[in-house]
C-alpha positions as CSV (number, residue, x, y, z in Angstrom):
1,X,68.3,96.2,96.7
2,X,71.8,94.7,96.1
3,X,74.4,94.9,98.8
4,X,77.8,95.8,97.6
5,X,81.1,95.8,99.5
6,X,84.7,96.9,98.8
7,X,87.5,94.5,98.1
8,X,89.8,95.0,101.2
9,X,92.9,95.1,99.1
10,X,92.1,97.5,96.2
11,X,88.8,99.0,97.3
12,X,86.9,98.0,94.2
13,X,83.2,97.5,94.6
14,X,82.2,93.8,94.7
15,X,78.8,92.2,94.8
16,X,79.1,89.3,97.4
17,X,76.0,87.6,95.9
18,X,77.9,87.1,92.6
19,X,81.5,87.0,93.7
20,X,83.3,83.6,93.4
21,X,86.4,84.8,95.1
22,X,86.3,85.0,98.9
23,X,88.4,84.1,101.9
24,X,87.3,83.3,105.5
25,X,89.6,85.0,108.0
26,X,89.0,85.0,111.8
27,X,85.3,84.3,111.3
28,X,84.9,87.1,108.7
29,X,84.3,86.5,105.0
30,X,86.1,88.9,102.7
31,X,85.3,89.2,99.0
32,X,87.7,90.1,96.3
33,X,87.5,91.4,92.7
34,X,90.3,89.2,91.4
35,X,92.6,86.3,92.3
36,X,95.5,88.7,92.6
37,X,93.7,90.7,95.4
38,X,92.9,87.5,97.2
39,X,96.5,86.3,96.9
40,X,97.8,89.6,98.3
41,X,95.3,89.4,101.2
42,X,96.4,85.8,102.0
43,X,100.0,86.9,102.2
44,X,99.3,89.7,104.7
45,X,95.7,89.6,106.0
46,X,96.4,91.7,109.1
47,X,97.7,94.6,106.9
48,X,94.3,94.8,105.2
49,X,92.1,94.0,108.2
50,X,93.9,96.7,110.4
51,X,93.5,99.2,107.6
52,X,89.8,98.6,107.4
53,X,89.5,98.8,111.2
54,X,91.4,102.1,111.3
55,X,89.1,103.7,108.7
56,X,86.0,102.6,110.6
57,X,87.4,104.2,113.8
58,X,87.9,107.5,112.0
59,X,84.2,107.6,111.2
60,X,84.4,106.7,107.5
61,X,81.5,104.8,106.0
62,X,81.5,101.1,106.4
63,X,79.9,98.5,104.1
64,X,78.6,95.0,104.7
65,X,81.0,92.2,103.8
66,X,79.5,89.2,105.5
67,X,79.6,87.5,108.8
68,X,77.7,90.2,110.5
69,X,80.6,92.7,110.5
70,X,81.2,95.7,108.4
71,X,84.3,96.8,106.6
72,X,85.6,99.2,104.0
73,X,89.1,99.7,102.8
74,X,90.9,102.3,100.7
75,X,92.8,101.7,97.5
76,X,96.3,100.4,98.4
77,X,99.2,102.0,96.5
């Protein structure tokens, strides 16, 4: 079974085993669907981390993204 996660910026499904675009932030590895999403995350990482944390506190499903923590994020407009 393949584990998939969501890009914290756009919400697109990403396979961390095949993704070449990732960023380590505060001990957590985040995976991205494109260089653009990674660039947006690098500019304002707390914006996307806090959004993921808020969703997990609301009881929404979370998906593995590495480092032993779980995250899911919605599509940013």
